[in-house]
N, C-alpha and C positions, 0 to 999 in steps of 0.2 A: 360773080362768075369765078370764075379759078383760072389761075393765070396762064395753064398747057406747058407743055413741054419745048423748051425751046431746044434748037436742034445743033448749035454749037457757039461759041462765045460769049462776051461776057454782058450781059444788059442791067442797065439802068431802067429803076422806078420808083418813085416817091422817094429818093435820096438815097434806097438801097440797090446797091450791086450784086449779081448773085452769077454763078458760074455755074456748068456741069462737069463738075472731076470725079472722074472713078479712082484717081491716084490719091486722092487727098487722103493724108495720113492725121487724126488730131490724137490730142492726146487723152486720156481716160485713166481713171482709178479704177481696179475692176477688181473682184473678188474670185477665189481658188474653188470655193464651193456654189455647185447649182441648188438650188430649189426647188422642188413643183410648188411648192404654192406659198405665197406671200406667211414668212413666220409672224409671231406674235409682238406688238411693238415691245418689250420689254427684252427682248432679244437684240434689239437694236445697238449696244453700245459693243456686246461680244463681234456679231457682224462687221459692223463699222470699223471694229479693230483689223478685221481680217482682210478689208476694203484698201490695202494699201499697194498696192503692183501698179503702177505708171507704166501703159503700154503705148502706143501708138499706132493706131488701125486702123485700116480704112474705114469708110462707112458701112460696106457687104460684112466684113467683120466683125466687125460692132452688133450689127443686126443679130449676125448668126448669134454672138454672147449673150444677149438679150435673151431669144428666142431657146436659148438653153440656160433658160432663170438663174443669168449669173448676176449679183447685187454690183452694181457700179456708182459713181460719184464724180462731177465733174472737176472739184476742185480740193485738195489738200488745204485742211488747217493750219497756219501754221503760228508760233507764238504775238507775230503784228498782223496778218492779213490772212489772203487763203495763197493758192498756188496760183497759175497762168491755168487758164480755161481756154479749152477750145470750142466747148459746144456749151447751149443753154437748153437747160431741158425745163418744158410749160407741162404742168400737169390740168388738163381740163376734167373738172370733175363731176360736173352738172349740166352736161349737154341736153340738150334736146332730143336732138340731131347724132345719129349714127355717123361712126366716126368718117368714112370715106367721103360722106355727105358733108360735113361740118368742111375736113379738109380741102375738097372742089371750091368751098367758096372761100376759099382764102386767099390774100392777094401777094403773101407769100407762101409757099407749102414747105414744109418739115423737110428738112434731109430726113430721114428716119421718122416714123410714127408708127405706134401699136396701140390695141386695147389692152388695157392693166386689168388682173386677174379680174377686181370688182364690178368690171363693165355689165350693165345691164341684169344684174344679178336680185336677190331679196334683202340684200346690202347696201348697194345703190338705190333702190325703189322708197325705202327704208330711211337715208339722209335725204334723200328728196322731198317725203312729207315731212322730215325734220325744217329744215332752211327753206322749201316753197310749199308746202302745203299741196303738193301732188305728187302724180306717178312718175309727171313727166324728165325730170329731170336726172336722168337713170342711166346718161351714157358716161361712160370714165374714159380716158386715153391720154397719151402722152405723143408730146411732139418735143422732137430732138433738131435745132439748129447747129447744123457747122460753121466754125467761125473762120475765115482769114483771117479777122482781126479779133485774136483773143483778147479776153478776158484779161486782168493783172491785177484786182482786188475786187473786196466784197462790193463796195459801191459800183466799180465798172460792172461786174456782173449784174445787179440787182435795174442797174441804166440801161444793159443792153436788153435784158429781160422786160423791162416796160418799153423800150422801144417798142421789140417786137409783137407785143400785146396791144401798142396801141396802132401800128404800122396796117397790122392783118386787123382791127376796131373788133378787138377779142371782147365780148362783156367783161368785168374786170369781177364779176360776182359768180364766175365759172372756174377760175383762175386761181393754181396755187404752184408753191413750188421755186420761192422769191429764193432761195438761201444757195449758195455757190455749193458748201460742202455735205448739199443734202444727199442721205442716201436712198437710193431708186434700186428698184427689185425686175429684174425680165421679169417677163412670163412666159412660163413655159410651157414650149411647143405653140408659140403665138404666128401668128401672120406677121412680120416686120415689113414695112412698106419702108424701099426707100428711092429718094429723087435722085442723090447725088446732088443737090442743090448747095452750093457754099455760099457762104454769104461775107459782105464786105461793108460793116457796119460805118455811116460817117460818122466823121467826129464829132458833130452837132449832138450825137446821142447823150455825151456825157457831159454835156450843159451845167444837168439840173444836180449833179452828181456833189459839187461843193454846196451849191444850195439846200440839199437837203443834211447835208451831214451838218451845215447851222441848225435847221429845223429841230433836226434831233438831240444838236448840243440846247439847243433852250427849251424842249422838252422835260429835258432830262432836270436841270436847273430849276424849270416850275414845275415839274412834278410833286408834288405832297401826300403825306400818309393821312389816311381817314383819321378823327380823332378815337379817342380811348381802343385803339390796335395793339400799335409796340410802337416801345420810344426809345429814340435814336442815341446811341451813346459814345461816346469815342472810339468803343472797343467793340462794336459792330460790326462784322463782315458780312454782312446782305447790301446791296445794293440797293437803294432808296426806289427804282423805279420799279424794280422786282417785287421789294415788298407792298408798294403800293397797288399794284396789280392783283399781287396775291389774294390781298386783305376785300380791294374792289368785287373780285370774279370768281364764279363758282372753278371749280376745283379741273375739271373738264373744260375749261373755255382758258383758267390761265396756262395749261397745255397747251392750247393752241397759240394763244398770246406768245407765251414764249417760243413757241417754235418758229412765229413769225419775225420775232424782232431781234432773235438771240441763234435761231437753228437748233434743232433738237440735238443735244447732247449726247452721242454714245461712249456708252459707258461699259465695261464688260461686269456682266453678272455670274457668272460662273470662271473660278482657275480655265487660264488659255492649254490648248495642247498645242504641241509646233511639232515641227518636222523630227522624227527621227533620223537623227546622221546613221545607226545600225544599220538600218531598214526602211528604206523610199515607200513601201506599199504602210508603214504605218505613222499616225501621229502621235505624240503621248505625252506626258507629265513633269514639266522640271521641277515643280514644285509642288508643295501640299495643294489639295483640293478643296474648294469651298465655291460653295453657290448658295445665292440667295433661296432662304426658305419657299419652294413651292408646293401646295395642296394639291395632290394628284390621284389617280385612282387607275385600275387598269377594267378598262371598257369592254368587257367578251364578246360583247355585239358586234360593237365598232372595231375590236382588235388594235385598239391605241391605248394611249394615257391619254386622259380629260381632265383638266384641272378644276379646281372648285375652287371660294374661298373661302378662306380663315373665319368664321364667324365667332359667338359669343362663349366663351368658356374656353375658346380655345388659345387663350395664353397670347393675344394681339397684340399687346403692348409691347412684351418682351421680344418676339418675332419680328418685330418692326424694327426694334431699337437693334436687336441680331442683325438684319438685314442692312442698317447700317451701316455697321463696322465691316460687314464685310465687302459695302460698296468702296470703303476706305480705302482696304484692306487688299483688293482689288483695281484700286484706279487710285496711283500715288495722288495725283494732282487736282484732284478733285475740291471745291471750294463750297462754300453757303449755300450760294446761288442753283450751283447742277445738282448740290445733295436735296436742297428740296425741290426740286423738279424730277428728280430721281424719287424720294418718297412718296410724292404726291402720285408718282406714275406707280409705283408698287401699291399704295392703299387701294386705288381705283380698280388695278387689273387683278387680284390678289387676297383682296379683304372684305367683308361685310362691314361696310362702316354705320350702319343706324343699329342700334339694338334690338331686341325684339321690343320694350316699350316705345319705340317711336324715334328715341332722342339719339341725336350724334357724338359717335363715337370718337372721331377725332374731329376738332376743331379749327380754323386757320389756327387758331392762336396756341396751342395744344402743340401743331406741325410745326410752327414757329420754335418754339420752346426744345420739342425733339430735334429736331436737325439742330442745335446749334448744342445740347448735351450730347447727340453722335460725333459731332464735328471737336468737343474739348476733351471726348472720351479716351484713353490710352484706349492702346491696339493691343488686346491680350490673345494669348494664341487658342486657339480654335478649335473644334474638336472639326476632323476631316468626317466627308457625308462617304459613303457607299457610291463609289465607281466603278467605269470602265477603266481598266491598265492601258489600254490605247486605244486611238480609233482608225478610221479607215482613211488615206489620204486621197482625197479629194481630186490632188492634181495627179497623184498618180494613175488614178480610174480618166481621168482624160486623158491624159497622153498614153497612155496603153491600149483605149476605147476599150475597159471591162468594166463594168459594174460593182459596187461597194458588197452587194451580197457575196460577189464571184471570188474576191480578194478575199473576203472576212472566211468564207470557206475553208480557202486556201490556207489562212494562218492560223484556227485555231485546229483546223487536221493538221499541220505541223506542231501546233501546243501540245495537240493530245499524244503523236508520237514521241515527242519529247518527252512528256511525262513518263507515257509506257514503259519507255526504254529506260528511262531513270530508276523504274520499281523493277523491272525484271535486273539490273546492274547489281540492285538490293537483294534478289533471289539468289544473282550469279555468286555473292559473295559464302552463302551458305548449302547449295544446293550441288550436294555431289552423286551421279545418278551408280558409281560404284558401292554406293555406302551400302551396308546392312545389318538388323539387327543383330545383339549378341548371341542368338540362336541361330545364324544365317538367313534369316528371313527376309523376302523384299523387303522396304520400307512404303507403304501407303499411300497414297496422296493425301488421303486424311492425317496420317502422321507425319507428313510434310508439315502441310500447313501448321500442326501443331508447334514442330521443332521451328518455324522461321517463327509465330508468332512470340516464343518465348525469347527470342532474338531480337524481338523488335520491328518484324517486318510483318504485317499483316493483310492476308491479301487474300479472295475469295477462292475457291475450290474452281471454279467457272476460270479465272483469271492465272491458275494456276496451271489445269491445262492449256490452255492459250499461250501461255512460255512454253512446256514444253513442248509441243507444237511447234511455235514458231524457232526454239531455238534447237529441234531436229532431235530432241531425245523421246519422242514416243511414234508409236507406230500406227499405223490407220486399222481401222477393224477387220478390212477387207486380207491388207500383208498379213496381219495375227494368224486369221484362220488359213489362208494358204499354206501358211508356215507349219501349224498342228496336221493339217490334213496329212501334208506329205509326209512328215515323221511315222504317221500312221501307218501309211501304205507300204513304208521302207518295212 
């Protein structure tokens, strides 16, 4: 049974206190770019770096941002820990019940809840078959709890997360999202339910934090590597726990373990475009453009670029090494452990790891050696790849309620007019309508094209005619005929 909607005041139940507060404002890190659909996992680094604007919002405003498809994050990671968080985000990934039915049975209803993009889709059915061997665990949604007792560390966030899950009697197998600085995506045009419940958690929820930290420390000390895999030396930069897990697990399982244990690393995979100081409509580059190599082609039917995996014979070893150097260049503080995660993720997303003969191309040992070589290599100057000179500013579009297409059309129109005016000024330097040939005859259009070309100005006959018309040097056919007819009558 759901707890219903109390009319006013504060309420205690099982040690948790809640109130209905429509004016509550909580802090949240949000991005400026809206996404119609969830981007691929490899774009996480770029997007995470954009999600840096801390705002204090009401629950209804946060729900609107989520419905607009904005990415968000409860807390920012710093050198020692994470920033203060006023919200706890809980992903329900394998429910057998639709969202509304699931939430109605909770002892503590969330402040905000909404269905994620993959809810009840072929993707979620596939995951259900993989994890539960049935098609029923297909419902996916997110529960967000606002707190009047904010968390101030990783340990507190996880403890608050676990406390809310426990008090609601939610099955642990259904839950994901314990990381305080995890990146979340809104769900474009989704229906966000808002209850405005704001919770105060009792101090007792923190009791297990110290115990958990001691357990983790003990696990790190007792973790040992499998034999005959990798030998630790004094100059080894990998953490023992990371290496141990890497050699024990399949690649995808390792990424999932790392996400749960350390939080998903967010790295730039291409040079960032920053807000232009000269034109608020644009984002521009302040450095050379580099990007991790991705194989893609234009699909005529779908009318968009589609990615493929690099196959045997397409210089996979060279490409993945180059990818590592680019990641180092774009992410100055990356270490061995994060680079290992990034390389494994890149290989899974963009490379065929099995050769035609069935052998594994990139073994665990090879990947460790590859990461070590990447981290020790000198960062040389690399060739830029083809890229856009600018991108449309999402912030400008949102503030002025215009689409990217409208702004892009306006910018390109201005650019074309500037280019045309520049060409016309070149023609101005040489064209004089009063000039004639030596025999007194008028210079024809074709002759003028030749004169301009001799002086380094190459234009077509159509451009030259357009120039004459827009500069006021030519008459229309109608005006010319009238003039001739008048002379004949006289």
